[in-house]
N, C-alpha and C positions, 0 to 999 in steps of 0.2 A: 684399525678403523673405528669410527664412532658413529652412533645414530643421531648425534646432536646436529641440529641446524640452528646456528646462531647467526642471524643476518644483521649486518651493520649497514645502516643507511646514513650516508654523509649528506645531510641536508644543509644547503647553504642559502641563507637569506641575504639578498643583495639590497639591504635597506638603504645604504648610501645616503644621498641627499633626501630621499623620500622619508627616511626615518627621522631626520631632523625636522622636516616639515610637518609630519603627521603625529609624532609621538614624543620626541625627546626635548622639545622646547627650544630648538635652535634656529627657528625660522628667521629671527632677527639678528643672528650672529654670523658675520662673514667667516669667522674662524671655524665655526661648526660646519658650515656649508663646505668649506675647504676640506674638512675632515671627511665629508661625504664624497667629495671628488677623489680624495685619496683612495677610498674604498673601491670606487669604480675603476679608476685608471691604474692603480698600483696593486690593491689587494686582490682583485679578481684575477689578473694574470699570474700573480704569485701562487694563488691557491690552485689554479689550473695546472701549474707546473708541479706542485706538490702531488696532485692526483695522477698526473701523467706518468711521473716517475714510478708510481706503484701500480699502474694499470688499473686504477679504480674509476668506475663510472658512477656518478653521483646524481643527485637531484638538486637543481638550483631553482629557488623561488624568487622570481624577478618581479618587483612592483612595476607597474606600467611606467611610472615616472623614471625609474632606473633604465628601463629598456630604451625609452626615447632620449634619455640624457647620455647614455653610454651604448649606442648601437653597435659599435665595433667590438666592445667587450662581450656584449650579449651574443653576438654572432660567433665569437670565439668559443663560447660554451657549447653552442649548437654544433659547430664544426668538430669539437672534440668528442661529440657523441653523448653529451650529458642530457638528462631529462630536464625539461623546463616546466615549472609549476607556477600557479598564480598566487599573488601576495598583495592584493589591493592595488591602488594606483599610487597614492602618496602616503602609504602606511597609515591610513586613517582608521580609527577604531570603529568597527562596524556598529557597535552599540551606540555610537554618537550620531549615526546616520538615519535618515528616514528610509522607508522602504524604497522609494523612488531613487534616492541618492545611492543606496547600496546596489541597486540593480544597475544604475548607470556606471558605477565604478566597476562592477563585474563585467559588464558588456565591453567596456573599453579595455580592461585587462585581458579578457579572453581574445578579443580581436587582435591586440598587439602580439600576443603569444602565437596565435594562429598565423599571423603574417611572418613572424620570426621563424617558426618551426615547420609550418605547413600543416599543422594539426592542432586541435584544441588541447588544452592541458587536461591531464587526468587527475591532478592533485592540487590542493589548495591549502594555504596556511593563512589563518586569520591574523591580521596585524594585532600584536599584543596577545595573540591566542584568545581573543574575545569574540565569540560568535553571538550575533544578535538573534532575536526570536525568528528572524526571517532568513538567516544565512543558510540553514539546511535546505529549505525549499528552493532557494536560488541555486544552490549547488546541484540539486536534482534537476532543475530546469536545464542546466548546461551539461548534464551527463557526467559530472565528476565521479570518479571511482573511489577516491579516498580523500581524507582530510587529515591534517596534522596540527590539531588545535586543542582537542579536549584532554581532560586530566583524570579520567576515571581510573586508569591503570598506569603502568609505567613501561615495562619492557616486553609486554605481549600485546599484539594488536587486538582490537575489539570493534564491534559495530557501534557507530555513533548513537548516542542517546539524546533525545529531545523531550521537552515537556516537564522537566523537574520543576517543582514549586516549593517555596519555603516562605516563612513568615518572619520578616525582620522585627527586631525588638523595637517597640514603640512605647516608651515610658509614659506617654500621655494617656495610654489605655490601661485597663486592668491587666495584671500579669497573665491571666488566662487567655488574653487576646493573642499573645505570641508563644505560649507554651504548647506548640504543636510540632509534630515531626515533619521532616522533609517528605514531600510526596514524590515518589520516583516516577520518572517519565517512561519512555519506551524506546526500543531500538528502531533504527532505520537502516536501510540498505546502503550504508556508506562506511567503508573501512576506516578506522581511526588509528593513527599512530600518536602516542601521547606527546603533547606539547610540554616537554619535560624540562622545567627550569634547572634541574640538577645536571643536565647534560647540554647546557647552553653556555657558550663562551661569553656572551655579552654582559649579563648582570655583574659578574665579578671582575671583568677585565676591560670594560670601557667606561671611561670617566665622562659623566654627564653633569654639567655645571648646575643645571636647574633641579637636580634631584638630591634631596638632603641625604639619602642613604646610598648615593652613588659610590662605587668602589673604583675600579679602573686601574688600580696598582697592585692587585693581588698577584702574588708570584705564580706564574703558570705551572710551576712544579707542584704547588699545592693543589691546583685544579687537576693536574695529571694524576695525583694520588687519589683524589675524589672520584675521578672517572674510572681509574683502574680498579678501585674497590668495588664500584658498581658492576663493572664487567666481570670481575672475579666471582662475585656472588651469583650473577646471572648464569655464568658458565657452570658453576657448581650445582646450582639448584634447579635449573630449567633445561629441558632437552630441546625445546623450541622457543625462540624468543627473537625479538627485533630490538636492537639498540638504536634509537633514532637520535643521532647527533644533530645539534642545531648550531651552525657556525655562521659567522658574518665576516665578510672581507674587511669590514671596519676594524675588527678585532684580530681575526685569524690571519690577516694580511701583514701583521706586525712580526718582525723576526723572532722575538722571544716566544710567540705563540706558535709560529710555524715549526720551530724546533720541537716544541712540546707535542704537536700533532704528528710530526715524523716519528717520534718515539712511540706514541700511542698506537698509531696505525700499524707500524711494523710489529709491535708486540702482539696486538690483537690478531693480526693476520697470521701469526705463527701457530695459533691453536687449531687443532683438528676440528672440523665441523663449522668453522667460521668462514663466512663469505661476505663480501661487500657487494651490495645490490642497490638498484634504484628503488625508490618507494613504490613506483608502479609495479615492479617485479615482486616486491615484498607483499603488496596488496593482492596480487594474483595468487601468491603462495598461500596467504591466509584464506582466501575464498575457496581454494582447492581443499584445504584442510577442514574448514568450517563454513560450509555453504550457508548463506543467510537463511534459507528456508528449512534447514535442518535444525535439530534441537541441540546438537553438540556444540559446546563452547570450550575454549581453552582453559587450562589451569593457570591461574595468575599468582598463586601464593608460593609455589615451589615446594620442594620436598622437606 
């Protein structure tokens, strides 16, 4: 027996056509939009089958555009018992929106998920993992329990922080103008799971024509080693942790990535003390261990 509790959350962002509209620069490309349709019509069912075969319940973040474009596939996720979270409407960057626009996007997204599931979403992922100065207050208005966007830590949840301030370098000013430290903000009652680029399938394994540093042809076995190394360190060094995977049907619906995920999930699931949970359940576990109003906070560094 082990006292370890290593929770793995399989988070799936159904960016699909919304991703090309809001973030990847494919809004004028029929081919890119077709790739988005592949994600919804082919990638989603393939990933559902992958999870069903392992009896894993996961968290799917559906942009509103994807829900309305692929209602059948969205319903398949609900029928399979998976949690549904919010992820914008057209994967628009919150930092590019006005307060009114961001509120309108959230209202539409929450309404669509409520119609789909019968309840409001508990979790949110900011497109591009970029929260605006208004995002946290909007999440509070809608009663979100957790967010999966911030980057303060990696494999242990934390309470979201807001209000950080820093001074960009401005060479038109004297050097003393920018030689000031970052001013730390403060915690709010919102559980955070790191938006971890290093456990995200999309940056290394999806080709984006408009991005000069786009990869897309990285061998999934190299990513498998990268993710296994992170898992092995976490398992050795931490007794409590959450590994927040970020997957996309656009990428993980491809055969070579599905095979990689099969190997990863089977290996990780063979360790004592490892369990696959939804992010909502992981957030509940964190709140039980570290209530917001208590002083105790988790160890992030490891032994």
